[in-house]
C-alpha positions as CSV (number, residue, x, y, z in Angstrom):
1,M,36.5,5.2,46.6
2,L,32.7,5.0,45.9
3,G,33.2,6.6,42.5
4,K,35.9,4.1,41.6
5,K,33.6,1.2,42.6
6,L,30.8,2.6,40.5
7,V,33.0,3.0,37.5
8,T,34.3,-0.6,37.9
9,A,30.7,-1.9,38.1
10,L,29.7,0.1,35.0
11,K,32.7,-1.3,33.1
12,R,31.7,-4.9,34.1
13,G,28.1,-4.2,33.1
14,D,29.2,-2.8,29.7
15,T,31.5,-5.8,29.1
16,R,28.7,-8.3,29.8
17,A,26.2,-6.4,27.7
18,L,28.7,-6.2,24.9
19,F,29.4,-9.9,25.0
20,L,25.6,-10.5,25.0
21,G,25.2,-8.4,21.9
22,L,28.1,-10.0,20.1
23,G,26.7,-13.5,21.1
24,M,23.3,-12.6,19.7
25,V,24.8,-11.4,16.4
26,A,27.0,-14.6,16.2
27,C,23.9,-16.8,16.8
28,S,21.9,-15.0,14.2
29,V,24.7,-15.4,11.7
30,L,24.8,-19.1,12.3
31,M,21.0,-19.3,11.9
32,Y,21.3,-17.4,8.6
33,F,24.0,-19.9,7.5
34,F,21.9,-22.9,8.5
35,I,18.9,-21.4,6.6
36,G,21.1,-20.8,3.6
37,I,22.3,-24.3,3.3
38,T,19.1,-26.1,4.1
39,I,16.0,-24.1,3.3
40,V,17.2,-21.7,0.5
41,P,18.1,-24.5,-1.9
42,K,14.7,-26.2,-1.4
43,Y,13.0,-22.9,-1.8
44,K,14.8,-22.3,-5.1
45,R,13.9,-25.8,-6.3
46,S,10.2,-25.4,-5.5
47,V,8.6,-24.9,-8.9
48,W,5.0,-25.3,-7.8
49,T,4.2,-21.6,-7.5
50,K,0.9,-21.2,-9.3
51,E,-2.3,-21.9,-7.4
52,S,-5.3,-23.5,-9.1
53,V,-8.1,-25.9,-8.4
54,C,-7.8,-29.7,-8.6
55,K,-10.6,-32.2,-9.0
56,L,-10.1,-35.7,-7.6
57,M,-10.1,-38.4,-10.3
58,K,-8.7,-41.4,-8.4
59,A,-7.4,-42.1,-4.9
60,S,-6.2,-45.7,-4.4
61,I,-3.8,-47.7,-2.2
62,K,-1.9,-49.6,-4.8
63,E,1.0,-51.3,-3.1
64,K,3.3,-51.5,-0.1
65,V,6.5,-49.5,-0.5
66,H,9.8,-50.7,1.1
67,C,11.5,-48.2,3.3
68,I,15.1,-48.6,4.6
69,F,15.7,-47.1,8.0
70,N,19.5,-47.0,7.8
71,K,22.5,-48.3,5.9
72,N,22.2,-51.8,7.4
73,F,20.1,-53.6,4.8
74,G,18.9,-56.4,7.2
75,E,15.2,-57.4,7.2
76,E,14.8,-55.8,10.7
77,N,15.5,-52.4,9.1
78,I,12.9,-52.7,6.3
79,F,9.5,-51.2,6.8
80,R,6.5,-51.4,4.4
81,Y,3.9,-48.7,4.3
82,P,0.8,-48.4,2.1
83,C,1.4,-46.3,-1.0
84,L,-1.5,-43.9,-1.6
85,E,-1.7,-42.8,-5.2
86,V,-3.8,-39.7,-6.0
87,R,-4.6,-38.5,-9.5
88,V,-6.4,-35.2,-10.0
89,N,-7.7,-33.1,-12.9
90,L,-5.8,-29.8,-13.0
91,T,-8.7,-27.6,-14.0
92,A,-6.5,-24.7,-15.1
93,L,-5.0,-26.8,-17.9
94,G,-7.5,-29.7,-18.1
95,Q,-4.8,-32.3,-17.4
96,V,-4.9,-35.5,-15.2
97,V,-1.7,-35.5,-13.1
98,M,-0.2,-36.9,-10.0
99,L,-0.9,-35.1,-6.7
100,Y,1.7,-35.0,-3.9
101,Y,1.3,-33.7,-0.4
102,T,4.3,-31.3,-0.4
103,E,7.6,-30.8,-2.3
104,D,9.3,-33.2,0.1
105,S,6.8,-35.9,-0.7
106,W,7.6,-35.7,-4.4
107,T,11.4,-35.8,-3.6
108,R,11.2,-38.7,-1.1
109,N,8.9,-41.0,-3.1
110,P,7.5,-40.0,-6.5
111,K,5.2,-43.0,-6.5
112,C,3.1,-42.0,-3.5
113,F,1.0,-39.0,-2.4
114,Y,3.1,-38.8,0.8
115,V,5.5,-40.6,3.1
116,P,4.2,-41.2,6.6
117,V,6.2,-39.4,9.3
118,N,6.1,-42.3,11.9
119,L,7.1,-45.6,10.3
120,E,7.2,-47.7,13.4
121,N,3.6,-48.8,13.6
122,F,2.2,-50.3,10.4
123,D,-1.4,-50.5,11.7
124,Q,-1.4,-46.8,12.6
125,V,0.2,-45.9,9.3
126,Q,-2.4,-47.9,7.4
127,Q,-5.2,-46.3,9.4
128,D,-3.8,-42.8,8.6
129,V,-3.6,-43.6,4.9
130,E,-7.1,-44.9,4.8
131,S,-8.3,-41.8,6.6
132,I,-6.6,-39.5,4.1
133,K,-8.1,-41.5,1.2
134,T,-11.6,-41.1,2.8
135,N,-11.1,-37.4,3.1
136,F,-10.2,-37.1,-0.5
137,T,-13.4,-38.9,-1.6
138,K,-15.5,-36.6,0.6
139,T,-13.8,-33.4,-0.6
140,K,-13.3,-33.9,-4.3
141,T,-12.4,-30.3,-5.3
142,F,-9.6,-28.5,-3.5
143,P,-6.9,-25.9,-4.1
144,C,-3.5,-27.1,-5.4
145,F,-0.2,-25.8,-6.8
146,Y,1.4,-26.5,-10.1
147,D,4.4,-25.5,-12.1
148,P,3.3,-22.7,-14.5
149,S,6.1,-23.6,-17.0
150,R,4.9,-27.2,-16.9
151,A,8.5,-28.5,-16.7
152,E,7.1,-30.5,-13.8
153,P,3.7,-32.0,-14.7
154,S,2.7,-33.0,-11.1
155,V,1.0,-30.8,-8.6
156,I,1.2,-30.5,-4.8
157,L,-1.5,-30.0,-2.1
158,E,0.6,-27.7,0.2
159,R,3.7,-25.6,-0.3
160,L,6.4,-26.0,2.4
161,Y,8.7,-23.4,0.7
162,S,6.3,-20.6,-0.2
163,P,7.6,-16.9,-0.1
164,D,5.6,-16.1,3.1
165,K,6.9,-19.2,4.9
166,F,10.4,-18.4,3.8
167,V,10.1,-14.9,5.1
168,F,8.7,-16.3,8.4
169,T,11.9,-18.4,8.9
170,L,14.0,-15.2,8.6
171,I,12.0,-13.3,11.3
172,W,13.7,-14.9,14.4
173,P,17.4,-14.5,13.2
174,T,16.6,-11.0,12.0
175,L,15.1,-10.0,15.3
176,M,18.1,-11.5,17.1
177,M,20.5,-9.7,14.8
178,T,18.7,-6.4,15.3
179,G,18.6,-6.9,19.1
180,G,22.3,-7.7,19.2
181,I,23.3,-4.7,17.2
182,L,21.1,-2.5,19.3
183,I,22.7,-3.7,22.5
184,I,26.2,-3.1,21.0
185,V,25.2,0.4,19.9
186,L,23.7,1.3,23.3
187,V,26.9,0.0,25.1
188,K,29.1,2.2,22.9
189,I,26.9,5.2,23.5
190,N,27.0,4.6,27.2
191,Q,30.8,4.3,27.1
192,Y,31.0,7.5,25.1
193,L,28.8,9.4,27.6
194,S,30.7,8.0,30.5
195,V,34.0,9.2,29.1
196,L,32.5,12.6,28.3
197,V,31.1,13.0,31.8
198,A,34.4,11.8,33.4
199,S,36.4,14.4,31.3
200,K,34.1,17.2,32.4
201,Y,34.4,16.1,36.0
202,V,38.2,16.1,35.8
203,R,38.2,19.6,34.2
204,G,35.9,20.8,37.0
205,I,38.3,19.7,39.6
């Protein structure tokens, strides 16, 4: 009787562990799919791959840009934020070009250095833009990234979709996938050993 209860408990434990492993594998597959449809296309479109040094030529707040919060085009949904324009001398080529904060900044608004994250408080946004402008005037030479083919003349300050960051996004789903597969393999080995031991026990009887 005790042996049967032990076997039943082992089977329940194996089933739960197997479901856990399968769940981990399924979650990792979903994460890979999400990365494939969101980050991979942006990574492929990122042409700013060569690092160089940029020298500040001009940093000015030239205008207020209209930003629409949603599809309702009422006045209450329009926000204006200061547009910081930054022009630098790309020392590798000796060209004066526009500087953007990241690849997304160039995509969202090609007129401005960056688009503020929080657009609810104009005073705070204006203060942040002024602070960034001041930092540029203090540090006039800094690293930047450009397109070596020069198909895109602008440069960016930071890369969101660099190879090392792309690999970093794959670490968690890879670890989850590996852990799930390892659990499944261990469950199968445990089931095989249980059957092997049970068959030897039956033969001994």
